[in-house]
matplotlib code that plots the C-alpha trace (Angstrom):
import matplotlib.pyplot as plt

x = [12.7, 15.0, 12.2, 9.7, 8.5, 6.8, 4.9, 3.9, 1.3, 2.9, 0.4, -1.2, 0.8, 4.5, 4.5, 2.1, 1.8, -1.5, -0.1, 1.7, -1.1, -3.7, -1.4, -1.1, -4.9, -5.4, -2.8, -4.9, -8.2, -6.7, -6.3, -10.1, -10.4, -11.8, -11.1, -8.8, -10.2, -9.3, -7.1, -10.1, -12.1, -9.5, -7.8, -10.4, -9.8, -6.0, -5.8, -7.9, -5.2, -4.7, -7.5, -10.1, -8.9, -9.4, -12.9, -14.0, -12.7, -14.7, -17.8, -17.4, -17.1, -20.3, -18.4, -18.0, -15.9, -15.7, -13.0, -10.8, -10.7, -10.0, -7.1, -5.7, -6.1, -4.4, -1.4, -1.2, -1.5, 1.3, 3.7, 3.3, 3.4, 6.6, 8.3, 7.1, 6.9, 8.5, 8.0, 5.9, 5.6, 7.3, 7.4, 5.0, 6.6, 8.5, 8.4, 12.1, 13.0, 10.6, 11.7, 15.4, 14.8, 13.0, 15.7, 18.5, 16.6, 16.8, 13.2, 12.7, 10.7, 8.5, 6.1, 2.7, 0.9, -1.7, 0.6, 2.5, 5.8, 7.9, 6.4, 6.7, 10.4, 10.9, 9.2, 11.1, 14.4, 13.7, 13.1, 16.1, 13.8, 14.5, 17.6, 15.4, 13.2, 13.8, 10.8, 8.2, 5.0, 3.1, -0.3, 1.3, 3.8, 1.4, -1.8, -3.8, -3.6, -5.1, -7.6, -6.6, -4.6, -2.0, -0.7, 0.3, 1.5, 3.6, 5.2, 6.1, 7.7, 9.6, 11.2, 12.1, 9.6, 7.0, 3.3, 3.1, 5.6, 4.5, 2.6, 0.9, 0.9, -1.8, -4.3, -7.4, -10.2, -8.4, -5.3, -7.2, -9.3, -6.2, -4.4, -7.4, -7.9, -4.2, -4.5, -1.8, -2.1, -2.6, -1.7, -3.7, -2.4, -5.0, -3.4, -4.0, -6.5, -9.7, -12.7, -13.9, -12.0, -9.7, -10.7, -14.1, -12.6, -11.4, -7.6, -5.7, -4.1, -4.3, -1.5, -1.6, 2.1, 5.0, 6.6, 3.8, 4.6, 7.2, 5.2, 2.2, 4.3, 5.7, 2.1, 0.9, 3.8, 3.2, -0.5, 0.3, 2.8, 0.1, -2.4, -0.7, -4.1, -4.8]
y = [-13.2, -14.9, -17.1, -14.2, -12.4, -9.0, -7.7, -4.0, -2.2, 1.0, 3.9, 4.8, 2.2, 2.6, 6.0, 9.0, 9.4, 11.3, 14.8, 13.7, 11.4, 14.2, 16.6, 14.3, 13.9, 17.6, 18.0, 15.7, 17.5, 20.9, 19.7, 19.6, 23.0, 21.4, 22.7, 20.9, 18.3, 17.9, 15.2, 14.4, 13.4, 11.2, 9.5, 6.7, 5.8, 5.7, 1.9, 1.3, 2.9, 6.0, 5.3, 4.9, 8.2, 10.0, 8.4, 9.4, 12.9, 13.2, 11.8, 14.4, 17.1, 15.7, 15.4, 11.7, 10.8, 7.8, 5.2, 6.6, 10.0, 8.5, 6.6, 10.0, 11.5, 8.5, 9.1, 12.7, 11.6, 9.0, 11.4, 14.1, 11.6, 9.9, 13.3, 14.4, 11.0, 12.1, 15.8, 15.6, 11.9, 10.7, 7.5, 7.6, 8.4, 5.5, 3.5, 3.7, 2.7, -0.2, -1.7, -1.2, -3.1, -5.9, -6.2, -6.2, -9.0, -11.2, -10.7, -10.6, -7.6, -7.2, -4.7, -5.7, -2.8, -2.0, 0.8, -0.1, -1.9, 0.7, 3.6, 1.7, 1.1, 4.7, 5.9, 3.5, 4.5, 8.2, 7.8, 5.5, 2.7, 0.2, -1.3, -2.7, -4.9, -8.4, -8.4, -6.1, -7.0, -4.2, -4.3, -5.4, -8.0, -10.9, -11.6, -10.7, -8.0, -7.3, -8.4, -11.6, -13.7, -14.7, -11.2, -11.4, -15.0, -14.0, -11.1, -13.5, -15.9, -13.0, -12.2, -15.9, -16.3, -18.9, -17.9, -19.9, -17.6, -14.2, -11.2, -8.5, -4.8, -2.7, 0.2, -0.7, -3.2, -4.4, -5.2, -7.0, -9.0, -10.0, -11.2, -13.1, -14.8, -15.8, -17.0, -14.6, -12.6, -8.9, -5.8, -2.7, 0.9, 3.3, 6.3, 5.2, 6.2, 4.2, 6.2, 3.2, 2.7, -0.2, -2.0, -2.5, -4.3, -7.3, -7.2, -9.3, -6.3, -2.5, -0.1, 3.7, 4.3, 2.3, 2.0, -0.5, -2.7, -5.0, -5.8, -6.5, -8.9, -10.7, -11.1, -12.6, -15.0, -16.1, -16.6, -18.7, -20.8, -21.5, -22.4, -23.3, -23.8, -20.0]
z = [13.4, 10.9, 9.6, 9.3, 6.1, 6.7, 3.7, 3.6, 1.5, 0.2, -0.2, 3.2, 5.1, 4.6, 2.9, 3.0, -0.7, -0.7, -1.4, -4.6, -5.8, -5.3, -7.1, -10.1, -10.2, -10.1, -12.9, -15.1, -14.2, -15.0, -18.6, -18.8, -17.0, -13.9, -10.4, -8.1, -5.7, -2.1, -0.5, 1.7, -1.3, -2.9, 0.0, 0.3, -3.4, -3.3, -2.6, -5.8, -8.1, -10.2, -12.7, -10.0, -8.4, -11.7, -12.3, -8.8, -9.3, -12.5, -10.8, -8.1, -10.7, -12.4, -15.6, -16.4, -19.4, -21.7, -21.2, -24.0, -22.3, -18.9, -20.6, -21.8, -18.4, -16.8, -19.2, -18.0, -14.4, -14.8, -16.6, -13.9, -11.0, -12.2, -12.5, -9.0, -7.2, -4.0, -3.9, -0.8, -0.1, 3.1, 5.2, 8.1, 11.5, 12.9, 9.6, 8.8, 12.4, 12.3, 9.0, 10.0, 13.2, 11.4, 8.8, 11.5, 13.3, 10.2, 8.9, 5.1, 3.9, 0.9, -0.6, -2.1, -3.7, -6.3, -7.5, -10.7, -10.0, -11.9, -9.9, -6.6, -7.3, -8.2, -5.0, -2.7, -4.4, -4.1, -0.4, 0.0, 1.2, -1.6, 0.1, 2.9, 0.7, -0.7, -3.0, -4.6, -6.2, -8.0, -9.6, -12.9, -11.5, -11.7, -13.7, -10.5, -7.9, -4.4, -3.2, -4.9, -2.4, -5.1, -5.2, -1.6, -1.8, -4.8, -3.0, -0.1, -2.6, -4.3, -0.9, -0.5, 2.3, 3.4, 3.7, 6.9, 8.5, 7.1, 8.3, 6.2, 7.2, 5.5, 5.9, 3.9, 3.5, 0.3, 2.3, 5.1, 2.6, 0.7, 3.8, 5.1, 1.7, 1.8, 5.4, 6.5, 9.7, 9.1, 11.2, 10.2, 10.7, 11.9, 10.1, 6.5, 3.9, 4.6, 5.9, 7.9, 11.2, 10.4, 13.7, 12.1, 9.1, 11.2, 11.2, 13.6, 15.3, 14.9, 15.5, 15.8, 15.4, 14.0, 17.4, 18.2, 15.1, 16.6, 19.8, 17.5, 15.4, 18.4, 19.8, 16.5, 16.3, 19.8, 19.1, 16.0, 18.0, 20.6, 17.9, 14.6, 12.9, 13.1]

ax = plt.figure().add_subplot(projection="3d")
ax.plot(x, y, z, "-o")
ax.set_aspect("equal")
plt.show()
């Protein structure tokens, strides 16, 4: 796999960050005297970023706020989250073994996430995952972010890879649309944060555990070799 670049989404794909993201959201809501919201409510919005999580929590509480107030709450969120970024967040089962095997086989690894780059690096470092990755593209790395294809293509370039020999791993409609727009095959994990079953979103492959990732990648590479136009 020495010519392969594998690009991972972060939240809901590589790492289960929901507990700490929900905790940061509830910290911001508490400043307004609002009750905590559940992980079940916020999980579908994680792939859209912290601001969207706050907005949706306010909508749920039937207390919408102007943009200036949302900005203030976002600052509270970010300060708390940065200080507690890996309190409960952990890689999904089998993820470390899968990325280690890919790295040992010569694949180049990258992260493409709508989380801010500084927070993404801090999270990967706190979990001792940063050493595995050749490139990281956060929502603020380029002028565009997912679902724009240039976010993914830029992440591949940062890792020193070639889009024609790359695969995306994600958990959401945003990830799948990004990969398709970039003409990059996509493997979806079924244990992420989307409420819609990922198989219905049209990924090239679906896995239920990271122990199925390498076979899925081999299958996709074989399919591309049989039909280079796909």
